[in-house]
BARO-736975 format. One line per 10 residues: number of its first residue (from 1); for each residue x, y, z of N, C-alpha, C. Coordinates in steps of 0.2 Angstrom, whole numbers, plus 5000, padded with zeros to 4 digits. Layout:
N
NUM	X:Y:Z:X:Y:Z:X:Y:Z; ...
***
This chain:
234
1	5048:4913:5036:5046:4909:5030:5043:4914:5025; 5045:4913:5018:5043:4917:5013:5036:4914:5010; 5033:4917:5005:5027:4915:5002:5029:4908:4998; 5035:4908:4995:5036:4902:4991:5037:4896:4995; 5038:4896:5001:5038:4890:5005:5032:4886:5005; 5026:4889:5003:5020:4886:5003:5019:4883:4996; 5018:4876:4995:5018:4873:4989:5012:4875:4984; 5007:4878:4987:5001:4880:4983:5002:4886:4979; 5008:4890:4981:5009:4896:4978:5014:4895:4972; 5014:4890:4969:5018:4889:4963:5013:4886:4958
11	5013:4889:4952:5009:4887:4947:5013:4885:4941; 5010:4881:4936:5014:4878:4930:5010:4880:4924; 5011:4886:4921:5007:4889:4916:5006:4885:4910; 5012:4881:4908:5012:4878:4902:5010:4870:4902; 5009:4868:4909:5007:4861:4910:5012:4856:4909; 5019:4858:4909:5024:4853:4907:5028:4852:4913; 5027:4854:4919:5030:4853:4925:5037:4856:4925; 5039:4860:4920:5045:4864:4919:5045:4871:4920; 5040:4874:4916:5039:4881:4917:5035:4882:4923; 5036:4887:4927:5033:4889:4933:5033:4896:4935
21	5028:4898:4939:5028:4904:4943:5027:4903:4950; 5031:4906:4954:5031:4905:4962:5030:4912:4965; 5026:4912:4970:5026:4918:4974:5031:4918:4979; 5036:4922:4979:5042:4922:4983:5040:4926:4990; 5038:4932:4989:5036:4937:4994:5032:4942:4992; 5029:4946:4997:5025:4952:4995:5026:4957:5001; 5025:4963:4999:5025:4968:5004:5018:4973:5003; 5014:4974:5008:5009:4978:5008:5002:4975:5007; 4997:4979:5006:4990:4976:5005:4986:4982:5002; 4979:4981:5002:4975:4986:4999:4975:4992:5004
31	4975:4991:5010:4975:4997:5015:4981:5001:5014; 4987:4998:5012:4993:5002:5011:4992:5007:5005; 4988:5005:5000:4987:5009:4994:4982:5015:4997; 4977:5014:5001:4973:5019:5003:4977:5024:5008; 4981:5021:5012:4985:5026:5016:4990:5030:5012; 4993:5027:5007:4998:5031:5003:4994:5037:4999; 4988:5036:4998:4984:5041:4995:4982:5046:5000; 4980:5044:5006:4977:5048:5011:4982:5052:5014; 4988:5050:5014:4994:5054:5018:4994:5061:5015; 4992:5062:5009:4993:5069:5006:4989:5074:5010
41	4983:5071:5014:4979:5075:5018:4980:5074:5025; 4985:5070:5027:4986:5068:5034:4980:5063:5036; 4977:5059:5032:4972:5055:5034:4973:5048:5034; 4980:5046:5034:4981:5039:5034:4980:5036:5041; 4978:5030:5042:4976:5027:5048:4977:5020:5048; 4976:5017:5054:4977:5010:5055:4970:5006:5056; 4965:5009:5054:4958:5006:5054:4958:5001:5049; 4954:4995:5050:4953:4990:5045:4950:4994:5038; 4951:4990:5033:4949:4993:5026:4941:4993:5027; 4938:4998:5024:4931:4999:5024:4928:5001:5017
51	4922:5002:5017:4918:5003:5011:4921:5010:5008; 4922:5015:5012:4925:5021:5010:4932:5020:5006; 4936:5016:5010:4942:5014:5007:4942:5011:5000; 4937:5006:5000:4936:5003:4993:4934:5007:4988; 4930:5012:4989:4928:5017:4984:4934:5022:4982; 4938:5023:4987:4944:5027:4985:4949:5023:4980; 4950:5017:4982:4954:5013:4977:4951:5013:4970; 4944:5012:4970:4941:5013:4963:4942:5019:4960; 4942:5025:4964:4943:5031:4961:4950:5032:4959; 4955:5030:4962:4962:5030:4960:4963:5027:4954
61	4960:5021:4953:4961:5017:4947:4957:5021:4941; 4951:5023:4942:4947:5026:4937:4951:5032:4934; 4954:5036:4939:4957:5042:4937:4964:5042:4936; 4967:5036:4936:4974:5035:4934:4979:5038:4939; 4977:5038:4945:4981:5041:4950:4986:5035:4953; 4991:5034:4950:4995:5028:4950:5000:5027:4956; 5002:5033:4959:5008:5033:4963:5006:5029:4970; 5000:5029:4972:4998:5025:4978:4999:5018:4978; 4999:5015:4971:5000:5008:4970:5007:5006:4970; 5012:5011:4970:5019:5010:4970:5022:5008:4976
71	5019:5008:4982:5022:5006:4988:5021:4999:4990; 5018:4995:4986:5017:4988:4987:5021:4984:4982; 5024:4978:4984:5029:4974:4980:5026:4967:4980; 5027:4964:4974:5026:4957:4974:5032:4954:4970; 5035:4949:4973:5041:4945:4970:5039:4938:4968; 5041:4937:4961:5039:4930:4958:5046:4927:4956; 5046:4920:4957:5052:4917:4953:5048:4914:4947; 5051:4916:4941:5048:4914:4935:5053:4909:4931; 5051:4903:4930:5055:4898:4925:5051:4898:4919; 5054:4900:4914:5050:4901:4907:5055:4900:4901
81	5052:4899:4895:5056:4899:4889:5059:4906:4888; 5065:4906:4886:5069:4912:4884:5065:4917:4880; 5061:4914:4875:5057:4919:4871:5051:4922:4875; 5049:4919:4880:5044:4922:4885:5047:4927:4889; 5053:4925:4892:5056:4930:4896:5058:4937:4892; 5060:4936:4886:5062:4942:4882:5056:4946:4881; 5050:4944:4881:5044:4948:4881:5043:4952:4888; 5044:4948:4893:5042:4950:4900:5047:4956:4902; 5054:4955:4900:5059:4959:4902:5058:4966:4899; 5054:4967:4894:5053:4974:4891:5049:4978:4896
91	5046:4975:4901:5043:4979:4906:5048:4981:4912; 5051:4987:4912:5056:4989:4916:5054:4994:4922; 5049:4998:4920:5048:5003:4925:5044:5000:4931; 5047:5001:4937:5043:4999:4943:5044:4991:4943; 5049:4988:4940:5051:4981:4940:5058:4980:4941; 5060:4975:4945:5067:4973:4946:5067:4966:4944; 5073:4964:4941:5074:4958:4938:5081:4955:4939; 5082:4949:4941:5088:4946:4941:5087:4939:4938; 5092:4937:4933:5091:4931:4930:5097:4926:4930; 5096:4920:4930:5101:4915:4930:5106:4917:4925
101	5113:4916:4926:5118:4918:4921:5121:4912:4918; 5121:4912:4912:5125:4907:4908:5132:4908:4908; 5135:4913:4911:5142:4914:4912:5144:4911:4918; 5140:4910:4923:5142:4907:4929:5140:4900:4930; 5135:4897:4927:5133:4890:4928:5131:4887:4921; 5132:4881:4920:5130:4877:4914:5123:4877:4914; 5120:4879:4908:5113:4879:4907:5110:4872:4907; 5104:4871:4910:5101:4864:4911:5098:4862:4904; 5097:4856:4903:5094:4853:4897:5086:4853:4898; 5084:4859:4898:5076:4860:4899:5074:4864:4894
111	5069:4861:4890:5067:4864:4884:5059:4864:4883; 5056:4869:4880:5049:4869:4879:5048:4867:4872; 5043:4863:4872:5041:4860:4865:5033:4862:4865; 5031:4866:4860:5023:4867:4860:5019:4861:4859; 5014:4860:4863:5010:4854:4862:5006:4854:4855; 5005:4861:4852:5002:4862:4846:5005:4868:4843; 5007:4867:4836:5010:4872:4833:5004:4877:4829; 5005:4883:4829:5001:4888:4826:5003:4891:4820; 4998:4894:4816:5000:4897:4810:5001:4904:4811; 5005:4908:4806:5005:4915:4806:4999:4918:4805
121	4997:4923:4808:4991:4927:4807:4991:4930:4800; 4986:4930:4796:4987:4933:4789:4987:4941:4789; 4984:4944:4795:4984:4951:4795:4988:4955:4800; 4991:4951:4804:4995:4953:4810:5002:4950:4810; 5007:4954:4809:5014:4951:4808:5016:4948:4815; 5014:4950:4820:5016:4948:4827:5012:4943:4830; 5006:4941:4827:5002:4936:4830:5001:4930:4827; 4998:4925:4830:4997:4918:4827:4989:4917:4827; 4987:4911:4823:4981:4909:4824:4981:4901:4824; 4976:4898:4827:4976:4891:4828:4976:4887:4821
131	4979:4882:4821:4980:4877:4815:4973:4875:4812; 4972:4877:4806:4966:4875:4803:4966:4868:4800; 4971:4864:4802:4972:4857:4799:4977:4857:4793; 4980:4862:4791:4984:4862:4785:4992:4862:4788; 4993:4862:4794:5000:4862:4796:5001:4854:4798; 5007:4852:4796:5010:4845:4797:5013:4846:4804; 5009:4844:4809:5011:4845:4816:5017:4840:4818; 5016:4834:4815:5022:4829:4816:5028:4832:4813; 5028:4834:4807:5034:4837:4804:5037:4843:4808; 5033:4847:4810:5035:4853:4814:5038:4851:4820
141	5035:4846:4824:5038:4844:4830:5045:4841:4829; 5045:4837:4824:5052:4834:4822:5057:4839:4821; 5056:4844:4817:5060:4849:4816:5062:4853:4822; 5057:4855:4826:5059:4858:4832:5063:4854:4837; 5062:4847:4838:5066:4843:4842:5073:4843:4839; 5074:4842:4833:5080:4841:4830:5084:4847:4831; 5081:4853:4830:5085:4860:4831:5087:4861:4838; 5083:4860:4843:5085:4861:4850:5090:4856:4853; 5089:4850:4851:5093:4845:4853:5100:4846:4850; 5100:4848:4843:5107:4849:4840:5110:4855:4843
151	5106:4860:4845:5109:4866:4848:5112:4865:4855; 5108:4861:4859:5111:4859:4865:5117:4855:4865; 5116:4850:4860:5122:4846:4859:5128:4850:4857; 5128:4855:4853:5133:4859:4851:5136:4863:4857; 5131:4865:4861:5133:4868:4868:5138:4864:4872; 5135:4858:4873:5139:4853:4877:5146:4852:4874; 5146:4851:4867:5153:4850:4864:5157:4855:4865; 5155:4861:4864:5159:4867:4865:5162:4867:4872; 5158:4866:4877:5160:4866:4884:5166:4860:4885; 5164:4854:4882:5169:4849:4882:5176:4851:4879
161	5176:4855:4874:5182:4857:4871:5186:4862:4875; 5182:4865:4880:5186:4870:4884:5184:4877:4883; 5179:4878:4879:5176:4884:4877:5173:4887:4883; 5174:4894:4884:5171:4897:4890:5163:4897:4890; 5160:4896:4896:5152:4896:4896:5149:4902:4892; 5153:4908:4893:5150:4914:4891:5149:4914:4883; 5154:4911:4880:5153:4910:4873:5149:4904:4870; 5150:4899:4874:5146:4892:4872:5139:4894:4872; 5136:4898:4877:5129:4899:4877:5126:4902:4871; 5130:4905:4867:5128:4908:4861:5124:4904:4856
171	5125:4897:4856:5122:4893:4852:5115:4890:4855; 5113:4892:4861:5107:4889:4864:5101:4892:4861; 5096:4888:4860:5089:4890:4857:5085:4895:4862; 5081:4898:4859:5076:4902:4863:5071:4898:4867; 5070:4892:4865:5065:4888:4868:5068:4885:4875; 5074:4886:4876:5077:4883:4882:5074:4887:4888; 5074:4884:4894:5071:4888:4900:5076:4892:4903; 5074:4898:4905:5078:4902:4910:5074:4903:4916; 5077:4906:4921:5074:4907:4927:5076:4914:4930; 5071:4918:4933:5072:4924:4935:5068:4926:4941
181	5070:4931:4945:5066:4934:4950:5064:4940:4947; 5057:4941:4948:5054:4948:4945:5051:4951:4951; 5052:4957:4953:5048:4961:4958:5045:4967:4955; 5038:4967:4956:5034:4972:4953:5031:4976:4959; 5030:4983:4958:5026:4986:4962:5019:4985:4959; 5014:4986:4962:5007:4985:4960:5005:4989:4954; 5007:4995:4954:5005:4999:4948:5008:4996:4941; 5015:4994:4942:5018:4990:4936:5015:4984:4935; 5013:4980:4940:5010:4973:4939:5004:4974:4935; 4999:4979:4937:4993:4979:4933:4994:4982:4926
191	4999:4986:4925:5001:4988:4918:5003:4982:4914; 5007:4978:4917:5010:4972:4914:5004:4967:4912; 5000:4966:4917:4994:4961:4916:4990:4964:4910; 4989:4970:4910:4984:4973:4905:4987:4972:4898; 4993:4972:4897:4996:4971:4891:4998:4963:4889; 5000:4959:4894:5002:4952:4893:4997:4947:4894; 4992:4949:4898:4986:4944:4899:4980:4947:4895; 4982:4947:4888:4977:4951:4883:4977:4946:4877; 4971:4947:4874:4970:4943:4868:4975:4944:4863; 4978:4949:4862:4984:4951:4857:4991:4949:4859
201	4991:4946:4865:4998:4944:4868:4999:4937:4865; 5006:4935:4865:5008:4928:4863:5005:4923:4868; 5002:4918:4866:4999:4913:4870:5003:4911:4876; 5009:4909:4875:5013:4906:4880:5015:4912:4885; 5016:4918:4883:5017:4923:4888:5011:4925:4892; 5005:4925:4888:4999:4926:4892:4998:4921:4898; 5000:4915:4897:4999:4910:4902:5003:4912:4908; 5009:4914:4907:5013:4916:4913:5010:4922:4916; 5008:4927:4912:5005:4933:4915:4999:4931:4919; 4995:4927:4916:4989:4925:4920:4990:4922:4927
211	4996:4917:4927:4998:4914:4933:5000:4919:4938; 5004:4924:4936:5006:4930:4940:5000:4933:4943; 4995:4935:4939:4989:4938:4942:4986:4934:4947; 4985:4928:4945:4982:4923:4950:4985:4923:4957; 4991:4923:4957:4995:4923:4963:4995:4929:4967; 4994:4935:4963:4994:4942:4966:4987:4944:4969; 4982:4942:4965:4976:4944:4967:4973:4943:4974; 4975:4937:4977:4972:4937:4984:4976:4941:4989; 4982:4944:4987:4985:4949:4991:4982:4956:4991; 4979:4958:4985:4976:4964:4985:4969:4963:4981
221	4965:4960:4985:4959:4958:4982:4954:4964:4980; 4954:4969:4984:4950:4975:4982:4953:4978:4975; 4959:4979:4975:4962:4983:4970:4961:4979:4963; 4962:4972:4964:4961:4968:4958:4954:4968:4956; 4949:4967:4961:4942:4967:4959:4940:4974:4955; 4942:4980:4958:4940:4986:4955:4944:4987:4948; 4950:4985:4948:4954:4985:4941:4950:4981:4936; 4948:4975:4938:4945:4970:4933:4938:4973:4931; 4935:4976:4936:4928:4979:4934:4929:4985:4929; 4934:4989:4931:4935:4995:4926:4937:4993:4919
231	4941:4988:4919:4943:4985:4912:4937:4982:4908; 4933:4979:4912:4927:4975:4909:4923:4980:4906; 4922:4986:4909:4918:4991:4907:4920:4996:4901; 4927:4995:4899:4930:4999:4894:4927:4997:4887
***
């Protein structure tokens, strides 16, 4: 049985019952990190994790000795809007990814609609700020709905005309949901979380990163505790 067979190991970051993060499987634990570091001196062992081991994990994190964290793996199934996935897929070092293919299957009519539209940040070209009451939320929601429904309708029309899936998918919107398996080693996962569960990250992407961290933290509790402690002290 894999980790994903347990229903509590699936989270819904956007609260719409469509987008989700599931823990599929994992390999290793905090002790494996310690043993990977200690094998350099022939000191790896099967003893339970102790205080000395925990201090070593903190030392490794503080001094950026990353390789011992690469021997542990966490696999997630992520169902997210395409625009979120395109930010996540930028993280490739120490990460494996396989995504549903619109060449092989017809894409489902699953679309993300923001519960609240944000405004462009005045001093940051890649960021947003909360609506100050000047956005016409109803009009924005109407434009969004018309756009994605029209795009998905065009996709279905192309398929009905006999156009191949690999071409018809070209009209689909970035708000459509896609799904992937992502496998991170712990070093790469911590790097990913540091960038994507961050105040400067896009809100929707941050929610998925936070869910991944929430699922992974109980698997490596000492590593996450020391990592968060060190980050809080920066």
